[in-house]
Structures are given as structure tokens and as C-alpha cells.
C-alpha positions as CSV (number, residue, x, y, z in Angstrom):
1,X,22.3,27.8,-3.2
2,X,18.9,26.4,-4.2
3,X,18.5,22.7,-3.4
4,X,17.0,20.7,-6.3
5,X,13.6,19.2,-5.5
6,X,13.2,15.6,-6.8
7,X,10.0,13.7,-7.6
8,X,10.8,10.0,-7.3
9,X,8.0,9.2,-9.8
10,X,9.9,11.2,-12.5
11,X,12.4,8.8,-14.2
12,X,15.0,11.5,-14.8
13,X,14.8,12.7,-11.2
14,X,15.1,9.1,-9.9
15,X,18.0,8.3,-12.2
16,X,19.8,11.5,-11.0
17,X,19.8,10.1,-7.4
18,X,20.0,6.4,-7.9
19,X,22.5,4.8,-10.3
20,X,21.1,1.3,-9.7
21,X,17.5,0.4,-10.4
22,X,15.3,-0.7,-7.5
23,X,14.5,-4.4,-6.9
24,X,10.9,-3.4,-7.4
25,X,8.8,-0.3,-7.3
26,X,5.2,0.9,-7.6
27,X,6.0,2.6,-10.9
28,X,4.2,0.0,-13.1
29,X,1.0,0.2,-11.0
30,X,-1.6,2.9,-10.6
31,X,-0.6,4.0,-7.1
32,X,-1.3,7.7,-7.2
33,X,-1.2,8.7,-3.5
34,X,2.3,7.3,-2.9
35,X,5.6,6.1,-4.4
36,X,7.2,2.9,-3.0
37,X,10.3,0.9,-3.8
38,X,12.6,-1.7,-2.4
39,X,16.4,-1.4,-2.8
40,X,19.3,-3.8,-2.4
41,X,22.6,-2.0,-2.7
42,X,26.2,-1.8,-1.6
43,X,28.0,1.5,-0.7
44,X,25.7,4.4,-1.7
45,X,25.5,8.2,-1.3
46,X,23.5,11.1,-2.6
47,X,24.1,14.8,-3.1
48,X,22.0,17.3,-1.3
49,X,18.4,17.4,-2.5
50,X,14.9,18.0,-1.4
51,X,12.1,15.4,-1.9
52,X,8.8,16.3,-3.4
53,X,6.6,14.7,-0.7
54,X,7.1,13.2,2.7
55,X,9.8,10.6,2.8
56,X,10.1,7.5,4.9
57,X,12.9,4.9,4.8
58,X,13.0,1.7,6.8
59,X,16.0,-0.6,7.0
60,X,15.4,-4.4,6.5
61,X,18.9,-6.0,6.9
62,X,21.7,-6.3,7.7
63,X,23.3,-3.7,10.1
64,X,24.6,-0.6,8.3
65,X,26.3,2.6,9.2
66,X,25.3,5.8,7.4
67,X,25.9,9.6,7.7
68,X,22.7,11.5,7.0
69,X,22.2,15.2,6.8
70,X,18.6,16.6,7.2
71,X,17.9,20.3,7.1
72,X,21.6,21.1,7.8
73,X,22.0,18.6,10.8
74,X,24.4,15.7,10.4
75,X,24.1,12.5,12.3
76,X,25.9,9.1,12.1
77,X,23.2,6.3,12.0
78,X,23.7,2.7,13.2
79,X,20.9,1.2,11.2
80,X,19.4,-2.1,12.3
81,X,16.2,-3.9,11.2
82,X,13.3,-1.4,11.6
83,X,15.4,1.7,11.8
84,X,13.3,4.4,10.2
85,X,14.1,7.9,8.8
86,X,11.5,10.6,8.1
87,X,12.2,13.6,6.0
88,X,9.3,16.2,5.7
89,X,8.2,17.5,2.4
90,X,10.8,19.9,0.8
91,X,13.4,19.5,3.5
92,X,17.0,19.4,2.4
93,X,18.5,15.9,2.7
94,X,21.6,13.8,1.8
95,X,23.0,10.4,2.9
96,X,26.3,8.5,2.6
97,X,26.7,4.9,3.6
98,X,30.0,3.9,5.1
99,X,29.0,0.3,5.3
100,X,27.0,-1.5,2.6
101,X,23.4,-0.4,2.5
102,X,21.9,-3.9,2.2
103,X,18.1,-4.0,1.9
104,X,15.7,-1.2,2.6
105,X,12.3,0.2,1.5
106,X,11.4,3.8,0.9
107,X,8.2,5.7,0.3
108,X,7.3,9.2,-0.7
109,X,3.8,10.5,0.1
110,X,2.0,13.5,-1.4
111,X,1.9,16.5,0.9
112,X,-1.8,17.0,0.0
113,X,-2.6,13.5,1.1
114,X,-0.9,14.0,4.5
115,X,-2.7,17.3,5.1
116,X,-6.1,15.8,4.2
117,X,-5.5,13.0,6.7
118,X,-4.3,15.5,9.3
119,X,-7.6,17.5,8.9
120,X,-9.6,14.3,9.2
121,X,-7.7,13.5,12.5
122,X,-8.4,17.0,13.8
123,X,-4.8,18.0,13.7
124,X,-4.3,21.7,12.7
125,X,-1.0,23.2,11.7
126,X,0.9,19.9,11.1
127,X,4.6,20.4,11.2
128,X,6.8,17.4,10.4
129,X,9.8,16.7,12.6
130,X,12.8,15.3,10.7
131,X,13.9,12.0,12.2
132,X,17.2,10.1,11.7
133,X,17.2,6.3,11.1
134,X,18.2,5.2,14.6
135,X,15.2,4.0,16.5
136,X,13.0,1.2,15.1
137,X,9.4,1.9,14.0
138,X,7.6,-1.4,13.8
139,X,4.5,0.1,12.2
140,X,6.5,1.4,9.3
141,X,8.4,-1.9,9.0
142,X,5.3,-4.0,8.9
143,X,3.5,-1.7,6.5
144,X,6.5,-1.5,4.1
145,X,7.0,-5.3,4.2
146,X,3.3,-5.7,3.3
147,X,3.7,-3.4,0.3
148,X,6.9,-5.1,-0.8
149,X,5.1,-8.5,-0.8
150,X,2.2,-6.9,-2.7
151,X,4.6,-5.7,-5.5
152,X,6.5,-9.1,-5.4
153,X,3.2,-10.8,-6.0
154,X,2.3,-8.6,-8.9
155,X,-0.1,-6.2,-7.1
156,X,-3.1,-8.5,-6.9
157,X,-5.1,-6.0,-4.9
158,X,-4.7,-3.2,-7.5
159,X,-4.5,0.5,-6.8
160,X,-6.8,0.1,-3.7
161,X,-4.0,-1.2,-1.6
162,X,-1.8,1.8,-2.4
163,X,-4.5,4.2,-1.5
164,X,-5.3,2.4,1.7
165,X,-1.7,2.3,2.9
166,X,-1.1,5.9,1.9
167,X,-3.9,6.9,4.3
168,X,-2.6,4.7,7.1
169,X,1.0,5.8,6.8
170,X,-0.1,9.4,6.5
171,X,-2.0,9.0,9.8
172,X,1.1,7.4,11.4
173,X,3.3,10.3,10.3
174,X,0.8,12.9,11.6
175,X,0.5,11.2,15.0
176,X,4.2,10.1,15.5
177,X,6.4,12.4,13.4
178,X,4.7,15.8,13.8
179,X,3.4,18.3,16.3
180,X,0.2,20.3,16.4
181,X,-2.9,20.6,18.6
182,X,-5.4,17.7,18.5
183,X,-9.1,18.3,18.4
184,X,-11.0,15.2,19.7
185,X,-14.0,13.7,18.1
186,X,-15.9,10.4,18.0
187,X,-15.3,8.3,15.0
188,X,-18.6,7.4,13.2
189,X,-19.6,3.7,13.0
190,X,-20.5,1.9,9.8
191,X,-24.2,1.0,10.1
192,X,-25.6,-2.3,8.9
193,X,-27.7,-0.6,6.2
194,X,-24.7,1.3,4.9
195,X,-22.7,-1.9,4.8
196,X,-25.4,-3.6,2.8
197,X,-25.3,-0.7,0.3
198,X,-21.5,-1.0,0.1
199,X,-21.9,-4.7,-0.6
200,X,-24.4,-4.0,-3.4
201,X,-22.1,-1.3,-4.9
202,X,-19.0,-3.6,-4.8
203,X,-21.0,-6.5,-6.4
204,X,-22.2,-4.3,-9.2
205,X,-18.8,-2.9,-10.0
206,X,-16.5,-6.0,-9.7
207,X,-15.5,-5.7,-13.3
208,X,-14.3,-2.2,-12.8
209,X,-11.5,-0.5,-10.8
210,X,-12.8,0.1,-7.2
211,X,-11.0,2.9,-5.4
212,X,-10.8,3.7,-1.7
213,X,-12.2,7.2,-2.4
214,X,-15.2,5.8,-4.2
215,X,-16.1,3.4,-1.4
216,X,-15.6,6.2,1.2
217,X,-18.0,8.4,-0.8
218,X,-20.6,5.6,-0.9
219,X,-20.4,5.5,3.0
220,X,-20.4,9.3,3.4
221,X,-17.1,9.2,5.2
222,X,-13.5,10.5,4.6
223,X,-11.1,7.9,3.3
224,X,-9.2,7.7,6.5
225,X,-12.2,7.2,8.8
226,X,-13.8,4.8,6.3
227,X,-10.7,2.6,6.3
228,X,-10.9,2.3,10.1
229,X,-14.6,1.8,10.5
230,X,-14.7,-0.6,7.6
231,X,-12.2,-2.9,9.2
232,X,-14.1,-2.7,12.5
233,X,-17.2,-3.7,10.7
234,X,-15.8,-6.5,8.5
235,X,-12.5,-7.6,10.1
236,X,-10.7,-6.8,6.8
237,X,-9.2,-3.7,5.2
238,X,-11.1,-2.6,2.1
239,X,-8.7,-3.9,-0.5
240,X,-8.8,-7.4,1.1
241,X,-12.6,-7.3,1.4
242,X,-12.9,-6.5,-2.3
243,X,-10.5,-9.3,-3.3
244,X,-12.7,-11.8,-1.3
245,X,-15.8,-10.5,-3.0
246,X,-14.1,-11.0,-6.4
247,X,-13.3,-14.6,-5.4
248,X,-16.9,-15.2,-4.2
249,X,-18.2,-14.0,-7.5
250,X,-15.7,-16.2,-9.3
251,X,-16.8,-19.3,-7.4
252,X,-20.4,-18.6,-8.4
253,X,-19.4,-18.1,-12.1
254,X,-17.4,-21.3,-12.0
255,X,-20.3,-23.2,-10.6
256,X,-22.6,-21.9,-13.4
257,X,-20.0,-23.2,-15.9
258,X,-20.9,-20.7,-18.6
259,X,-17.6,-18.9,-19.1
260,X,-14.0,-20.0,-19.7
261,X,-11.5,-19.6,-16.8
262,X,-10.1,-16.5,-18.5
263,X,-13.7,-15.2,-19.0
264,X,-14.4,-15.6,-15.3
265,X,-11.2,-13.8,-14.4
266,X,-12.1,-10.8,-16.5
267,X,-15.7,-10.8,-15.4
268,X,-14.6,-10.6,-11.7
269,X,-12.1,-7.8,-12.2
270,X,-8.8,-9.6,-12.4
271,X,-6.3,-8.2,-14.9
272,X,-5.1,-11.6,-16.1
273,X,-5.7,-15.3,-15.7
274,X,-2.4,-16.0,-13.9
275,X,-3.1,-13.5,-11.2
276,X,-6.7,-14.8,-10.9
277,X,-5.5,-18.4,-10.5
278,X,-2.8,-17.4,-7.9
279,X,-5.3,-15.5,-5.7
280,X,-8.0,-18.1,-6.1
281,X,-5.8,-20.9,-4.9
282,X,-4.5,-18.8,-2.0
283,X,-8.0,-18.2,-0.7
284,X,-9.8,-21.4,-1.8
285,X,-7.0,-23.9,-1.6
286,X,-7.4,-25.2,-5.2
287,X,-7.0,-23.7,-8.6
288,X,-10.1,-22.5,-10.5
289,X,-10.0,-25.4,-12.9
290,X,-9.9,-27.9,-10.0
291,X,-12.8,-26.1,-8.4
292,X,-14.8,-26.2,-11.6
293,X,-14.2,-30.0,-12.1
294,X,-15.3,-30.6,-8.5
295,X,-18.5,-28.6,-9.2
296,X,-19.1,-30.6,-12.3
297,X,-18.8,-33.9,-10.5
298,X,-21.3,-32.8,-7.9
299,X,-23.8,-32.1,-10.7
300,X,-23.4,-35.5,-12.4
301,X,-26.4,-37.8,-11.9
302,X,-25.8,-41.0,-10.0
303,X,-25.3,-44.1,-12.2
304,X,-28.4,-46.3,-12.8
305,X,-26.3,-49.3,-11.8
306,X,-25.5,-47.8,-8.4
């Protein structure tokens, strides 16, 4: 019997597996390298299927018990916070919860993305090892909770955060859920001159969508290596750094006082005024309008009676 292969990005495929919609998912956003969703559910089960892509699931809460079958092997899982399952691309899979599912997050990652990262890491012949959701994986838990917050907040960092986490999670799968010989190599550093060029590129393209691949090409590095050396050089992952650059540009525009608040938001690459105001206040501590009023007061001449 042929096992049906399902792509979670396909609405019909998704509906054939899940009768209840997720709490939130990456579907509304331009996350090409991965699919991500959070689910809150009661008793739940699937028929046998294969997933188009590498699958990771992490349990949030509370304790659950499930029977999972991966590649013909059946295990009973006692799932606690952080318990993580990994199913390699195309591997047959089914699950049945005998106690309420509660909350969990899941991700599918393109096979080509994972093998690109494996090549960058010097891993040849990557072979994923199916893993049942028993032991906790804090890296996956922390990464998935960060992505869940990102979606809850309306994806303020855009597609760049999806691309960044796709590479990081792919590297984690390669190093922790696979086998294959490693070829060592020294990771290149991000030179000061190259960082200056990147700053100039980002400043010139703030009104446009800035992707991880584009930034990596500017640095002459692979996306995975670029993510690591960029954080070493700046202390921030690329998506966070770009957000701070947008806010810096917005501060300068607000001080010039030539555009409306909405005009500043669009000029600095924010999709809407609400998202701009939310991120501006989170970083600067005040809303854009309050910041503009403070700048205006600073420019006012002193009273002649003073």
C-alpha cells in the first residue's frame, strides 16, 4: 500500500489530517523555507501518512500520552514540556493521543534546505534518524516558542525570521538527529569592511523586503555561515539587526518631521502603521507620535521672556 505524502502548506492536504484549524500558522506570511503552526487540541489521531519535508513537533503543555508509529515502529510516548519528535522527509508516520493533546508546535522543513545546510556544515550523506517524543529538546522548544511569539505579534520581522530559523533548525537536525561523517573547517569571520558594506546595503534597501539569502550573497557566505558570523559580529541575528536599522531610520525621519507617521512607517519598510508603532515602542519606549512631539519641543526656540 502506498502511503500518501502530505504537504502541510497545501490547504486540502492539511484539512485531510487536521479537522481543527491551528491557533496560528505561518500560512499568511511569506515563509518559504519552512511551515510552522501552533495547535491546541483535545483527543486527536491521524491515519498513516508521509510528510513532504522534515517534521519536528515539540510539546508545550500539559502532560499527554500518545501512541506514535514511525516507519513501522510503534511507541507509547509520555509527553512533557519540551518532548520532541522528529520524522525524516517521506517517512511513514501516524499518531493517536490517548490523553488530550493540549498545546504543541510543529514545523516542516524543505528537504533541499536541510541538505544545503548539511553541505555547508561538511556533513555528507545525511540520514535522518526518526525520534519519538520522549526526551526534551530545549533548543527546539526555545526556537518554536520564539516563532510562535513572532506569529502572535503579527510577524514584525517579516520573512527574514522564517529564513533564519529554517537554517538554524536545519543545522540542529543535521547535528542532533542524523548520522554521517563530518568534514571539519574553520568558519570565516565577518570583516569590518564587509560589515560596512552590509550596513550600506541595508540602509539603501529598507523600503524593500530584505532576505537572508540576499544578505549572505552580499557577504559572500552561505546563509548558514552568514547567520552565525553575523551574530558574532553584531550581537544580533540578521532579522533583529534589520529591525533595529528600520527603527533607527524611522527616528531620523521623525526628527526631520517631513512625513506623516504612516509615511515614515512605509518609508522604513513596515507593512502598516500599527506594526510600526508596536515595534517602535518596544525598542524606543515611546510611540512614534510621542517621540516626534519630544523632538519638536527640543527644536522650539526659548521664550524671549525666559
